[in-house]
mmCIF file of the N, C-alpha and C atoms, coordinates in Angstrom:
data_MODEL
# 
_entry.id   MODEL 
# 
loop_
_atom_site.group_PDB 
_atom_site.id 
_atom_site.type_symbol 
_atom_site.label_atom_id 
_atom_site.label_alt_id 
_atom_site.label_comp_id 
_atom_site.label_asym_id 
_atom_site.label_entity_id 
_atom_site.label_seq_id 
_atom_site.pdbx_PDB_ins_code 
_atom_site.Cartn_x 
_atom_site.Cartn_y 
_atom_site.Cartn_z 
_atom_site.occupancy 
_atom_site.B_iso_or_equiv 
_atom_site.pdbx_formal_charge 
_atom_site.auth_seq_id 
_atom_site.auth_comp_id 
_atom_site.auth_asym_id 
_atom_site.auth_atom_id 
_atom_site.pdbx_PDB_model_num 
ATOM 1   N N  . MET A 1 1  ? -42.066 65.413 114.034 1.00 0.00 ? 1  MET A N  1 
ATOM 2   C CA . MET A 1 1  ? -41.860 63.991 114.171 1.00 0.00 ? 1  MET A CA 1 
ATOM 3   C C  . MET A 1 1  ? -42.552 63.519 115.450 1.00 0.00 ? 1  MET A C  1 
ATOM 4   N N  . ASN A 1 2  ? -43.293 62.430 115.367 1.00 0.00 ? 2  ASN A N  1 
ATOM 5   C CA . ASN A 1 2  ? -43.941 61.837 116.529 1.00 0.00 ? 2  ASN A CA 1 
ATOM 6   C C  . ASN A 1 2  ? -43.040 60.758 117.113 1.00 0.00 ? 2  ASN A C  1 
ATOM 7   N N  . ILE A 1 3  ? -42.589 60.982 118.335 1.00 0.00 ? 3  ILE A N  1 
ATOM 8   C CA . ILE A 1 3  ? -41.747 60.006 119.012 1.00 0.00 ? 3  ILE A CA 1 
ATOM 9   C C  . ILE A 1 3  ? -42.631 59.205 119.964 1.00 0.00 ? 3  ILE A C  1 
ATOM 10  N N  . ALA A 1 4  ? -42.548 57.893 119.853 1.00 0.00 ? 4  ALA A N  1 
ATOM 11  C CA . ALA A 1 4  ? -43.368 57.027 120.695 1.00 0.00 ? 4  ALA A CA 1 
ATOM 12  C C  . ALA A 1 4  ? -42.484 56.057 121.463 1.00 0.00 ? 4  ALA A C  1 
ATOM 13  N N  . ALA A 1 5  ? -43.010 55.618 122.593 1.00 0.00 ? 5  ALA A N  1 
ATOM 14  C CA . ALA A 1 5  ? -42.382 54.557 123.375 1.00 0.00 ? 5  ALA A CA 1 
ATOM 15  C C  . ALA A 1 5  ? -43.328 53.362 123.348 1.00 0.00 ? 5  ALA A C  1 
ATOM 16  N N  . ILE A 1 6  ? -42.763 52.185 123.528 1.00 0.00 ? 6  ILE A N  1 
ATOM 17  C CA . ILE A 1 6  ? -43.547 50.954 123.577 1.00 0.00 ? 6  ILE A CA 1 
ATOM 18  C C  . ILE A 1 6  ? -43.393 50.341 124.956 1.00 0.00 ? 6  ILE A C  1 
ATOM 19  N N  . TYR A 1 7  ? -44.515 49.862 125.495 1.00 0.00 ? 7  TYR A N  1 
ATOM 20  C CA . TYR A 1 7  ? -44.471 49.120 126.760 1.00 0.00 ? 7  TYR A CA 1 
ATOM 21  C C  . TYR A 1 7  ? -45.186 47.795 126.562 1.00 0.00 ? 7  TYR A C  1 
ATOM 22  N N  . ALA A 1 8  ? -44.511 46.702 126.904 1.00 0.00 ? 8  ALA A N  1 
ATOM 23  C CA . ALA A 1 8  ? -45.102 45.371 126.799 1.00 0.00 ? 8  ALA A CA 1 
ATOM 24  C C  . ALA A 1 8  ? -44.800 44.592 128.074 1.00 0.00 ? 8  ALA A C  1 
ATOM 25  N N  . ARG A 1 9  ? -45.759 43.748 128.462 1.00 0.00 ? 9  ARG A N  1 
ATOM 26  C CA . ARG A 1 9  ? -45.603 42.989 129.700 1.00 0.00 ? 9  ARG A CA 1 
ATOM 27  C C  . ARG A 1 9  ? -46.271 41.628 129.556 1.00 0.00 ? 9  ARG A C  1 
ATOM 28  N N  . VAL A 1 10 ? -45.625 40.624 130.119 1.00 0.00 ? 10 VAL A N  1 
ATOM 29  C CA . VAL A 1 10 ? -46.235 39.313 130.306 1.00 0.00 ? 10 VAL A CA 1 
ATOM 30  C C  . VAL A 1 10 ? -45.986 38.909 131.744 1.00 0.00 ? 10 VAL A C  1 
ATOM 31  N N  . SER A 1 11 ? -46.937 38.190 132.320 1.00 0.00 ? 11 SER A N  1 
ATOM 32  C CA . SER A 1 11 ? -46.781 37.838 133.719 1.00 0.00 ? 11 SER A CA 1 
ATOM 33  C C  . SER A 1 11 ? -46.687 36.340 133.970 1.00 0.00 ? 11 SER A C  1 
ATOM 34  N N  . SER A 1 12 ? -47.156 35.533 133.052 1.00 0.00 ? 12 SER A N  1 
ATOM 35  C CA . SER A 1 12 ? -47.161 34.093 133.327 1.00 0.00 ? 12 SER A CA 1 
ATOM 36  C C  . SER A 1 12 ? -46.065 33.368 132.548 1.00 0.00 ? 12 SER A C  1 
ATOM 37  N N  . ASP A 1 13 ? -45.660 32.214 133.070 1.00 0.00 ? 13 ASP A N  1 
ATOM 38  C CA . ASP A 1 13 ? -44.672 31.400 132.373 1.00 0.00 ? 13 ASP A CA 1 
ATOM 39  C C  . ASP A 1 13 ? -45.194 30.968 131.012 1.00 0.00 ? 13 ASP A C  1 
ATOM 40  N N  . LYS A 1 14 ? -46.493 30.677 130.926 1.00 0.00 ? 14 LYS A N  1 
ATOM 41  C CA . LYS A 1 14 ? -47.076 30.260 129.650 1.00 0.00 ? 14 LYS A CA 1 
ATOM 42  C C  . LYS A 1 14 ? -46.940 31.372 128.616 1.00 0.00 ? 14 LYS A C  1 
ATOM 43  N N  . GLN A 1 15 ? -47.218 32.620 129.024 1.00 0.00 ? 15 GLN A N  1 
ATOM 44  C CA . GLN A 1 15 ? -47.082 33.739 128.097 1.00 0.00 ? 15 GLN A CA 1 
ATOM 45  C C  . GLN A 1 15 ? -45.635 33.878 127.641 1.00 0.00 ? 15 GLN A C  1 
ATOM 46  N N  . LYS A 1 16 ? -44.686 33.718 128.565 1.00 0.00 ? 16 LYS A N  1 
ATOM 47  C CA . LYS A 1 16 ? -43.274 33.830 128.202 1.00 0.00 ? 16 LYS A CA 1 
ATOM 48  C C  . LYS A 1 16 ? -42.890 32.742 127.212 1.00 0.00 ? 16 LYS A C  1 
ATOM 49  N N  . GLU A 1 17 ? -43.367 31.516 127.440 1.00 0.00 ? 17 GLU A N  1 
ATOM 50  C CA . GLU A 1 17 ? -43.066 30.398 126.543 1.00 0.00 ? 17 GLU A CA 1 
ATOM 51  C C  . GLU A 1 17 ? -43.629 30.641 125.152 1.00 0.00 ? 17 GLU A C  1 
ATOM 52  N N  . GLU A 1 18 ? -44.793 31.255 125.065 1.00 0.00 ? 18 GLU A N  1 
ATOM 53  C CA . GLU A 1 18 ? -45.432 31.507 123.778 1.00 0.00 ? 18 GLU A CA 1 
ATOM 54  C C  . GLU A 1 18 ? -44.891 32.765 123.104 1.00 0.00 ? 18 GLU A C  1 
ATOM 55  N N  . GLN A 1 19 ? -43.900 33.401 123.711 1.00 0.00 ? 19 GLN A N  1 
ATOM 56  C CA . GLN A 1 19 ? -43.264 34.602 123.189 1.00 0.00 ? 19 GLN A CA 1 
ATOM 57  C C  . GLN A 1 19 ? -44.272 35.719 122.933 1.00 0.00 ? 19 GLN A C  1 
ATOM 58  N N  . THR A 1 20 ? -45.235 35.823 123.828 1.00 0.00 ? 20 THR A N  1 
ATOM 59  C CA . THR A 1 20 ? -46.256 36.846 123.684 1.00 0.00 ? 20 THR A CA 1 
ATOM 60  C C  . THR A 1 20 ? -45.660 38.244 123.710 1.00 0.00 ? 20 THR A C  1 
ATOM 61  N N  . ILE A 1 21 ? -44.622 38.456 124.486 1.00 0.00 ? 21 ILE A N  1 
ATOM 62  C CA . ILE A 1 21 ? -44.034 39.789 124.565 1.00 0.00 ? 21 ILE A CA 1 
ATOM 63  C C  . ILE A 1 21 ? -43.435 40.181 123.213 1.00 0.00 ? 21 ILE A C  1 
ATOM 64  N N  . GLY A 1 22 ? -42.838 39.229 122.527 1.00 0.00 ? 22 GLY A N  1 
ATOM 65  C CA . GLY A 1 22 ? -42.283 39.505 121.201 1.00 0.00 ? 22 GLY A CA 1 
ATOM 66  C C  . GLY A 1 22 ? -43.368 39.853 120.193 1.00 0.00 ? 22 GLY A C  1 
ATOM 67  N N  . SER A 1 23 ? -44.498 39.159 120.276 1.00 0.00 ? 23 SER A N  1 
ATOM 68  C CA . SER A 1 23 ? -45.586 39.454 119.346 1.00 0.00 ? 23 SER A CA 1 
ATOM 69  C C  . SER A 1 23 ? -46.218 40.805 119.658 1.00 0.00 ? 23 SER A C  1 
ATOM 70  N N  . GLN A 1 24 ? -46.257 41.172 120.934 1.00 0.00 ? 24 GLN A N  1 
ATOM 71  C CA . GLN A 1 24 ? -46.772 42.495 121.307 1.00 0.00 ? 24 GLN A CA 1 
ATOM 72  C C  . GLN A 1 24 ? -45.879 43.585 120.715 1.00 0.00 ? 24 GLN A C  1 
ATOM 73  N N  . VAL A 1 25 ? -44.577 43.435 120.889 1.00 0.00 ? 25 VAL A N  1 
ATOM 74  C CA . VAL A 1 25 ? -43.632 44.440 120.393 1.00 0.00 ? 25 VAL A CA 1 
ATOM 75  C C  . VAL A 1 25 ? -43.719 44.536 118.870 1.00 0.00 ? 25 VAL A C  1 
ATOM 76  N N  . ALA A 1 26 ? -43.787 43.393 118.197 1.00 0.00 ? 26 ALA A N  1 
ATOM 77  C CA . ALA A 1 26 ? -43.883 43.407 116.734 1.00 0.00 ? 26 ALA A CA 1 
ATOM 78  C C  . ALA A 1 26 ? -45.143 44.136 116.280 1.00 0.00 ? 26 ALA A C  1 
ATOM 79  N N  . ALA A 1 27 ? -46.271 43.854 116.921 1.00 0.00 ? 27 ALA A N  1 
ATOM 80  C CA . ALA A 1 27 ? -47.532 44.505 116.545 1.00 0.00 ? 27 ALA A CA 1 
ATOM 81  C C  . ALA A 1 27 ? -47.476 46.007 116.808 1.00 0.00 ? 27 ALA A C  1 
ATOM 82  N N  . LEU A 1 28 ? -46.866 46.392 117.916 1.00 0.00 ? 28 LEU A N  1 
ATOM 83  C CA . LEU A 1 28 ? -46.783 47.817 118.245 1.00 0.00 ? 28 LEU A CA 1 
ATOM 84  C C  . LEU A 1 28 ? -45.824 48.557 117.312 1.00 0.00 ? 28 LEU A C  1 
ATOM 85  N N  . LYS A 1 29 ? -44.735 47.911 116.922 1.00 0.00 ? 29 LYS A N  1 
ATOM 86  C CA . LYS A 1 29 ? -43.822 48.529 115.949 1.00 0.00 ? 29 LYS A CA 1 
ATOM 87  C C  . LYS A 1 29 ? -44.532 48.713 114.603 1.00 0.00 ? 29 LYS A C  1 
ATOM 88  N N  . GLU A 1 30 ? -45.297 47.718 114.211 1.00 0.00 ? 30 GLU A N  1 
ATOM 89  C CA . GLU A 1 30 ? -46.039 47.823 112.956 1.00 0.00 ? 30 GLU A CA 1 
ATOM 90  C C  . GLU A 1 30 ? -47.045 48.968 113.027 1.00 0.00 ? 30 GLU A C  1 
ATOM 91  N N  . TYR A 1 31 ? -47.766 49.056 114.129 1.00 0.00 ? 31 TYR A N  1 
ATOM 92  C CA . TYR A 1 31 ? -48.739 50.137 114.321 1.00 0.00 ? 31 TYR A CA 1 
ATOM 93  C C  . TYR A 1 31 ? -48.025 51.489 114.252 1.00 0.00 ? 31 TYR A C  1 
ATOM 94  N N  . ALA A 1 32 ? -46.895 51.593 114.942 1.00 0.00 ? 32 ALA A N  1 
ATOM 95  C CA . ALA A 1 32 ? -46.146 52.852 114.960 1.00 0.00 ? 32 ALA A CA 1 
ATOM 96  C C  . ALA A 1 32 ? -45.760 53.261 113.542 1.00 0.00 ? 32 ALA A C  1 
ATOM 97  N N  . GLY A 1 33 ? -45.236 52.311 112.778 1.00 0.00 ? 33 GLY A N  1 
ATOM 98  C CA . GLY A 1 33 ? -44.832 52.613 111.409 1.00 0.00 ? 33 GLY A CA 1 
ATOM 99  C C  . GLY A 1 33 ? -45.996 53.048 110.540 1.00 0.00 ? 33 GLY A C  1 
ATOM 100 N N  . MET A 1 34 ? -47.150 52.409 110.708 1.00 0.00 ? 34 MET A N  1 
ATOM 101 C CA . MET A 1 34 ? -48.324 52.744 109.907 1.00 0.00 ? 34 MET A CA 1 
ATOM 102 C C  . MET A 1 34 ? -48.887 54.118 110.245 1.00 0.00 ? 34 MET A C  1 
ATOM 103 N N  . HIS A 1 35 ? -48.590 54.604 111.453 1.00 0.00 ? 35 HIS A N  1 
ATOM 104 C CA . HIS A 1 35 ? -49.147 55.878 111.892 1.00 0.00 ? 35 HIS A CA 1 
ATOM 105 C C  . HIS A 1 35 ? -48.098 56.981 112.022 1.00 0.00 ? 35 HIS A C  1 
ATOM 106 N N  . GLY A 1 36 ? -46.926 56.768 111.418 1.00 0.00 ? 36 GLY A N  1 
ATOM 107 C CA . GLY A 1 36 ? -45.909 57.814 111.359 1.00 0.00 ? 36 GLY A CA 1 
ATOM 108 C C  . GLY A 1 36 ? -45.183 58.092 112.659 1.00 0.00 ? 36 GLY A C  1 
ATOM 109 N N  . HIS A 1 37 ? -45.119 57.105 113.539 1.00 0.00 ? 37 HIS A N  1 
ATOM 110 C CA . HIS A 1 37 ? -44.396 57.281 114.805 1.00 0.00 ? 37 HIS A CA 1 
ATOM 111 C C  . HIS A 1 37 ? -43.011 56.655 114.711 1.00 0.00 ? 37 HIS A C  1 
ATOM 112 N N  . THR A 1 38 ? -42.046 57.313 115.285 1.00 0.00 ? 38 THR A N  1 
ATOM 113 C CA . THR A 1 38 ? -40.703 56.782 115.400 1.00 0.00 ? 38 THR A CA 1 
ATOM 114 C C  . THR A 1 38 ? -40.536 56.226 116.806 1.00 0.00 ? 38 THR A C  1 
ATOM 115 N N  . VAL A 1 39 ? -40.033 54.994 116.903 1.00 0.00 ? 39 VAL A N  1 
ATOM 116 C CA . VAL A 1 39 ? -39.796 54.365 118.202 1.00 0.00 ? 39 VAL A CA 1 
ATOM 117 C C  . VAL A 1 39 ? -38.302 54.069 118.328 1.00 0.00 ? 39 VAL A C  1 
ATOM 118 N N  . PRO A 1 40 ? -37.576 54.878 119.085 1.00 0.00 ? 40 PRO A N  1 
ATOM 119 C CA . PRO A 1 40 ? -36.157 54.582 119.295 1.00 0.00 ? 40 PRO A CA 1 
ATOM 120 C C  . PRO A 1 40 ? -36.016 53.244 120.033 1.00 0.00 ? 40 PRO A C  1 
ATOM 121 N N  . PRO A 1 41 ? -35.048 52.424 119.665 1.00 0.00 ? 41 PRO A N  1 
ATOM 122 C CA . PRO A 1 41 ? -34.887 51.113 120.307 1.00 0.00 ? 41 PRO A CA 1 
ATOM 123 C C  . PRO A 1 41 ? -34.783 51.179 121.827 1.00 0.00 ? 41 PRO A C  1 
ATOM 124 N N  . GLU A 1 42 ? -34.167 52.236 122.336 1.00 0.00 ? 42 GLU A N  1 
ATOM 125 C CA . GLU A 1 42 ? -34.011 52.359 123.793 1.00 0.00 ? 42 GLU A CA 1 
ATOM 126 C C  . GLU A 1 42 ? -35.327 52.716 124.486 1.00 0.00 ? 42 GLU A C  1 
ATOM 127 N N  . TRP A 1 43 ? -36.358 52.992 123.721 1.00 0.00 ? 43 TRP A N  1 
ATOM 128 C CA . TRP A 1 43 ? -37.666 53.317 124.295 1.00 0.00 ? 43 TRP A CA 1 
ATOM 129 C C  . TRP A 1 43 ? -38.676 52.196 124.103 1.00 0.00 ? 43 TRP A C  1 
ATOM 130 N N  . ILE A 1 44 ? -38.161 50.977 124.068 1.00 0.00 ? 44 ILE A N  1 
ATOM 131 C CA . ILE A 1 44 ? -39.014 49.794 124.104 1.00 0.00 ? 44 ILE A CA 1 
ATOM 132 C C  . ILE A 1 44 ? -38.826 49.197 125.494 1.00 0.00 ? 44 ILE A C  1 
ATOM 133 N N  . PHE A 1 45 ? -39.843 49.338 126.311 1.00 0.00 ? 45 PHE A N  1 
ATOM 134 C CA . PHE A 1 45 ? -39.769 48.945 127.714 1.00 0.00 ? 45 PHE A CA 1 
ATOM 135 C C  . PHE A 1 45 ? -40.546 47.650 127.923 1.00 0.00 ? 45 PHE A C  1 
ATOM 136 N N  . LEU A 1 46 ? -39.879 46.680 128.554 1.00 0.00 ? 46 LEU A N  1 
ATOM 137 C CA . LEU A 1 46 ? -40.466 45.357 128.726 1.00 0.00 ? 46 LEU A CA 1 
ATOM 138 C C  . LEU A 1 46 ? -40.445 44.937 130.186 1.00 0.00 ? 46 LEU A C  1 
ATOM 139 N N  . ASP A 1 47 ? -41.485 44.245 130.587 1.00 0.00 ? 47 ASP A N  1 
ATOM 140 C CA . ASP A 1 47 ? -41.534 43.623 131.906 1.00 0.00 ? 47 ASP A CA 1 
ATOM 141 C C  . ASP A 1 47 ? -42.007 42.185 131.729 1.00 0.00 ? 47 ASP A C  1 
ATOM 142 N N  . GLU A 1 48 ? -41.108 41.243 131.961 1.00 0.00 ? 48 GLU A N  1 
ATOM 143 C CA . GLU A 1 48 ? -41.469 39.833 131.867 1.00 0.00 ? 48 GLU A CA 1 
ATOM 144 C C  . GLU A 1 48 ? -41.581 39.260 133.272 1.00 0.00 ? 48 GLU A C  1 
ATOM 145 N N  . GLY A 1 49 ? -42.716 38.640 133.552 1.00 0.00 ? 49 GLY A N  1 
ATOM 146 C CA . GLY A 1 49 ? -42.904 37.981 134.830 1.00 0.00 ? 49 GLY A CA 1 
ATOM 147 C C  . GLY A 1 49 ? -43.376 38.882 135.959 1.00 0.00 ? 49 GLY A C  1 
ATOM 148 N N  . TYR A 1 50 ? -43.857 40.073 135.631 1.00 0.00 ? 50 TYR A N  1 
ATOM 149 C CA . TYR A 1 50 ? -44.354 40.990 136.655 1.00 0.00 ? 50 TYR A CA 1 
ATOM 150 C C  . TYR A 1 50 ? -45.872 41.057 136.596 1.00 0.00 ? 50 TYR A C  1 
ATOM 151 N N  . SER A 1 51 ? -46.494 40.920 137.741 1.00 0.00 ? 51 SER A N  1 
ATOM 152 C CA . SER A 1 51 ? -47.948 40.959 137.827 1.00 0.00 ? 51 SER A CA 1 
ATOM 153 C C  . SER A 1 51 ? -48.478 42.357 137.529 1.00 0.00 ? 51 SER A C  1 
ATOM 154 N N  . GLY A 1 52 ? -49.652 42.388 136.925 1.00 0.00 ? 52 GLY A N  1 
ATOM 155 C CA . GLY A 1 52 ? -50.323 43.659 136.692 1.00 0.00 ? 52 GLY A CA 1 
ATOM 156 C C  . GLY A 1 52 ? -50.910 44.234 137.966 1.00 0.00 ? 52 GLY A C  1 
ATOM 157 N N  . ALA A 1 53 ? -50.860 43.466 139.046 1.00 0.00 ? 53 ALA A N  1 
ATOM 158 C CA . ALA A 1 53 ? -51.409 43.923 140.320 1.00 0.00 ? 53 ALA A CA 1 
ATOM 159 C C  . ALA A 1 53 ? -50.525 44.973 140.989 1.00 0.00 ? 53 ALA A C  1 
ATOM 160 N N  . THR A 1 54 ? -49.298 45.124 140.506 1.00 0.00 ? 54 THR A N  1 
ATOM 161 C CA . THR A 1 54 ? -48.396 46.118 141.082 1.00 0.00 ? 54 THR A CA 1 
ATOM 162 C C  . THR A 1 54 ? -47.887 47.069 140.008 1.00 0.00 ? 54 THR A C  1 
ATOM 163 N N  . LEU A 1 55 ? -47.669 48.300 140.398 1.00 0.00 ? 55 LEU A N  1 
ATOM 164 C CA . LEU A 1 55 ? -47.100 49.284 139.478 1.00 0.00 ? 55 LEU A CA 1 
ATOM 165 C C  . LEU A 1 55 ? -45.584 49.388 139.644 1.00 0.00 ? 55 LEU A C  1 
ATOM 166 N N  . GLN A 1 56 ? -45.030 48.578 140.521 1.00 0.00 ? 56 GLN A N  1 
ATOM 167 C CA . GLN A 1 56 ? -43.584 48.577 140.732 1.00 0.00 ? 56 GLN A CA 1 
ATOM 168 C C  . GLN A 1 56 ? -42.965 47.519 139.831 1.00 0.00 ? 56 GLN A C  1 
ATOM 169 N N  . ARG A 1 57 ? -42.726 47.938 138.588 1.00 0.00 ? 57 ARG A N  1 
ATOM 170 C CA . ARG A 1 57 ? -42.137 47.079 137.566 1.00 0.00 ? 57 ARG A CA 1 
ATOM 171 C C  . ARG A 1 57 ? -41.006 47.869 136.917 1.00 0.00 ? 57 ARG A C  1 
ATOM 172 N N  . PRO A 1 58 ? -39.839 47.261 136.741 1.00 0.00 ? 58 PRO A N  1 
ATOM 173 C CA . PRO A 1 58 ? -38.683 48.009 136.212 1.00 0.00 ? 58 PRO A CA 1 
ATOM 174 C C  . PRO A 1 58 ? -38.947 48.716 134.880 1.00 0.00 ? 58 PRO A C  1 
ATOM 175 N N  . GLY A 1 59 ? -39.522 48.016 133.917 1.00 0.00 ? 59 GLY A N  1 
ATOM 176 C CA . GLY A 1 59 ? -39.783 48.631 132.608 1.00 0.00 ? 59 GLY A CA 1 
ATOM 177 C C  . GLY A 1 59 ? -40.761 49.779 132.710 1.00 0.00 ? 59 GLY A C  1 
ATOM 178 N N  . LEU A 1 60 ? -41.809 49.590 133.488 1.00 0.00 ? 60 LEU A N  1 
ATOM 179 C CA . LEU A 1 60 ? -42.815 50.635 133.659 1.00 0.00 ? 60 LEU A CA 1 
ATOM 180 C C  . LEU A 1 60 ? -42.218 51.852 134.360 1.00 0.00 ? 60 LEU A C  1 
ATOM 181 N N  . GLU A 1 61 ? -41.357 51.616 135.343 1.00 0.00 ? 61 GLU A N  1 
ATOM 182 C CA . GLU A 1 61 ? -40.715 52.736 136.037 1.00 0.00 ? 61 GLU A CA 1 
ATOM 183 C C  . GLU A 1 61 ? -39.809 53.524 135.095 1.00 0.00 ? 61 GLU A C  1 
ATOM 184 N N  . GLN A 1 62 ? -39.066 52.819 134.230 1.00 0.00 ? 62 GLN A N  1 
ATOM 185 C CA . GLN A 1 62 ? -38.218 53.512 133.254 1.00 0.00 ? 62 GLN A CA 1 
ATOM 186 C C  . GLN A 1 62 ? -39.063 54.317 132.279 1.00 0.00 ? 62 GLN A C  1 
ATOM 187 N N  . LEU A 1 63 ? -40.173 53.736 131.841 1.00 0.00 ? 63 LEU A N  1 
ATOM 188 C CA . LEU A 1 63 ? -41.090 54.441 130.934 1.00 0.00 ? 63 LEU A CA 1 
ATOM 189 C C  . LEU A 1 63 ? -41.630 55.706 131.588 1.00 0.00 ? 63 LEU A C  1 
ATOM 190 N N  . ARG A 1 64 ? -42.036 55.598 132.840 1.00 0.00 ? 64 ARG A N  1 
ATOM 191 C CA . ARG A 1 64 ? -42.560 56.787 133.533 1.00 0.00 ? 64 ARG A CA 1 
ATOM 192 C C  . ARG A 1 64 ? -41.497 57.875 133.641 1.00 0.00 ? 64 ARG A C  1 
ATOM 193 N N  . ASP A 1 65 ? -40.250 57.485 133.870 1.00 0.00 ? 65 ASP A N  1 
ATOM 194 C CA . ASP A 1 65 ? -39.168 58.472 133.953 1.00 0.00 ? 65 ASP A CA 1 
ATOM 195 C C  . ASP A 1 65 ? -39.006 59.224 132.632 1.00 0.00 ? 65 ASP A C  1 
ATOM 196 N N  . VAL A 1 66 ? -39.005 58.488 131.515 1.00 0.00 ? 66 VAL A N  1 
ATOM 197 C CA . VAL A 1 66 ? -38.863 59.118 130.193 1.00 0.00 ? 66 VAL A CA 1 
ATOM 198 C C  . VAL A 1 66 ? -40.066 60.016 129.908 1.00 0.00 ? 66 VAL A C  1 
ATOM 199 N N  . ALA A 1 67 ? -41.256 59.543 130.241 1.00 0.00 ? 67 ALA A N  1 
ATOM 200 C CA . ALA A 1 67 ? -42.470 60.344 130.015 1.00 0.00 ? 67 ALA A CA 1 
ATOM 201 C C  . ALA A 1 67 ? -42.437 61.623 130.862 1.00 0.00 ? 67 ALA A C  1 
ATOM 202 N N  . ALA A 1 68 ? -41.977 61.516 132.090 1.00 0.00 ? 68 ALA A N  1 
ATOM 203 C CA . ALA A 1 68 ? -41.914 62.687 132.975 1.00 0.00 ? 68 ALA A CA 1 
ATOM 204 C C  . ALA A 1 68 ? -40.961 63.745 132.441 1.00 0.00 ? 68 ALA A C  1 
ATOM 205 N N  . GLU A 1 69 ? -39.958 63.314 131.695 1.00 0.00 ? 69 GLU A N  1 
ATOM 206 C CA . GLU A 1 69 ? -39.008 64.254 131.096 1.00 0.00 ? 69 GLU A CA 1 
ATOM 207 C C  . GLU A 1 69 ? -39.594 64.949 129.864 1.00 0.00 ? 69 GLU A C  1 
ATOM 208 N N  . GLY A 1 70 ? -40.757 64.490 129.405 1.00 0.00 ? 70 GLY A N  1 
ATOM 209 C CA . GLY A 1 70 ? -41.415 65.118 128.266 1.00 0.00 ? 70 GLY A CA 1 
ATOM 210 C C  . GLY A 1 70 ? -40.767 64.812 126.924 1.00 0.00 ? 70 GLY A C  1 
ATOM 211 N N  . ARG A 1 71 ? -40.069 63.683 126.833 1.00 0.00 ? 71 ARG A N  1 
ATOM 212 C CA . ARG A 1 71 ? -39.329 63.371 125.612 1.00 0.00 ? 71 ARG A CA 1 
ATOM 213 C C  . ARG A 1 71 ? -40.112 62.511 124.625 1.00 0.00 ? 71 ARG A C  1 
ATOM 214 N N  . ILE A 1 72 ? -41.306 62.070 124.980 1.00 0.00 ? 72 ILE A N  1 
ATOM 215 C CA . ILE A 1 72 ? -42.089 61.238 124.073 1.00 0.00 ? 72 ILE A CA 1 
ATOM 216 C C  . ILE A 1 72 ? -43.448 61.872 123.828 1.00 0.00 ? 72 ILE A C  1 
ATOM 217 N N  . ASP A 1 73 ? -44.005 61.570 122.669 1.00 0.00 ? 73 ASP A N  1 
ATOM 218 C CA . ASP A 1 73 ? -45.330 62.087 122.326 1.00 0.00 ? 73 ASP A CA 1 
ATOM 219 C C  . ASP A 1 73 ? -46.437 61.096 122.656 1.00 0.00 ? 73 ASP A C  1 
ATOM 220 N N  . LYS A 1 74 ? -46.136 59.804 122.546 1.00 0.00 ? 74 LYS A N  1 
ATOM 221 C CA . LYS A 1 74 ? -47.142 58.773 122.773 1.00 0.00 ? 74 LYS A CA 1 
ATOM 222 C C  . LYS A 1 74 ? -46.507 57.560 123.416 1.00 0.00 ? 74 LYS A C  1 
ATOM 223 N N  . VAL A 1 75 ? -47.343 56.804 124.115 1.00 0.00 ? 75 VAL A N  1 
ATOM 224 C CA . VAL A 1 75 ? -46.960 55.502 124.642 1.00 0.00 ? 75 VAL A CA 1 
ATOM 225 C C  . VAL A 1 75 ? -47.894 54.492 123.994 1.00 0.00 ? 75 VAL A C  1 
ATOM 226 N N  . LEU A 1 76 ? -47.319 53.465 123.382 1.00 0.00 ? 76 LEU A N  1 
ATOM 227 C CA . LEU A 1 76 ? -48.099 52.435 122.717 1.00 0.00 ? 76 LEU A CA 1 
ATOM 228 C C  . LEU A 1 76 ? -48.083 51.160 123.558 1.00 0.00 ? 76 LEU A C  1 
ATOM 229 N N  . VAL A 1 77 ? -49.260 50.635 123.848 1.00 0.00 ? 77 VAL A N  1 
ATOM 230 C CA . VAL A 1 77 ? -49.409 49.410 124.633 1.00 0.00 ? 77 VAL A CA 1 
ATOM 231 C C  . VAL A 1 77 ? -50.529 48.566 124.030 1.00 0.00 ? 77 VAL A C  1 
ATOM 232 N N  . ILE A 1 78 ? -50.534 47.295 124.373 1.00 0.00 ? 78 ILE A N  1 
ATOM 233 C CA . ILE A 1 78 ? -51.634 46.410 124.001 1.00 0.00 ? 78 ILE A CA 1 
ATOM 234 C C  . ILE A 1 78 ? -52.313 45.981 125.287 1.00 0.00 ? 78 ILE A C  1 
ATOM 235 N N  . PHE A 1 79 ? -53.597 46.200 125.347 1.00 0.00 ? 79 PHE A N  1 
ATOM 236 C CA . PHE A 1 79 ? -54.376 45.749 126.490 1.00 0.00 ? 79 PHE A CA 1 
ATOM 237 C C  . PHE A 1 79 ? -55.060 44.450 126.103 1.00 0.00 ? 79 PHE A C  1 
ATOM 238 N N  . SER A 1 80 ? -55.027 43.501 126.997 1.00 0.00 ? 80 SER A N  1 
ATOM 239 C CA . SER A 1 80 ? -55.741 42.256 126.728 1.00 0.00 ? 80 SER A CA 1 
ATOM 240 C C  . SER A 1 80 ? -56.539 41.871 127.964 1.00 0.00 ? 80 SER A C  1 
ATOM 241 N N  . ARG A 1 81 ? -57.596 41.164 127.718 1.00 0.00 ? 81 ARG A N  1 
ATOM 242 C CA . ARG A 1 81 ? -58.449 40.707 128.803 1.00 0.00 ? 81 ARG A CA 1 
ATOM 243 C C  . ARG A 1 81 ? -57.847 39.460 129.423 1.00 0.00 ? 81 ARG A C  1 
ATOM 244 N N  . PRO A 1 82 ? -58.073 39.259 130.720 1.00 0.00 ? 82 PRO A N  1 
ATOM 245 C CA . PRO A 1 82 ? -57.609 38.022 131.364 1.00 0.00 ? 82 PRO A CA 1 
ATOM 246 C C  . PRO A 1 82 ? -58.318 36.821 130.732 1.00 0.00 ? 82 PRO A C  1 
ATOM 247 N N  . ALA A 1 83 ? -57.641 35.702 130.727 1.00 0.00 ? 83 ALA A N  1 
ATOM 248 C CA . ALA A 1 83 ? -58.223 34.479 130.175 1.00 0.00 ? 83 ALA A CA 1 
ATOM 249 C C  . ALA A 1 83 ? -59.424 34.043 131.018 1.00 0.00 ? 83 ALA A C  1 
ATOM 250 N N  . GLU A 1 84 ? -60.404 33.495 130.341 1.00 0.00 ? 84 GLU A N  1 
ATOM 251 C CA . GLU A 1 84 ? -61.577 32.962 131.035 1.00 0.00 ? 84 GLU A CA 1 
ATOM 252 C C  . GLU A 1 84 ? -61.164 31.751 131.853 1.00 0.00 ? 84 GLU A C  1 
ATOM 253 N N  . PRO A 1 85 ? -61.732 31.575 133.048 1.00 0.00 ? 85 PRO A N  1 
ATOM 254 C CA . PRO A 1 85 ? -61.375 30.394 133.865 1.00 0.00 ? 85 PRO A CA 1 
ATOM 255 C C  . PRO A 1 85 ? -61.844 29.106 133.233 1.00 0.00 ? 85 PRO A C  1 
# 
């Protein structure tokens, strides 16, 4: 069985208003299901309102702890480019 964790983050108020984090999680759950990965609900890690400029984010720190324990096979994330000015 492939166990995966999900990490999603939004940093701006506009992203939070548009529920971008919810759409990220939905897309990652769909991807996981299509590729035979199981994602336990407690392994969906979210950071809302945290800048990508720092690695000190609660969700990311929890994810790193679980990964360090060797309990997951994959981490699923969505990378996006910054908006054009």
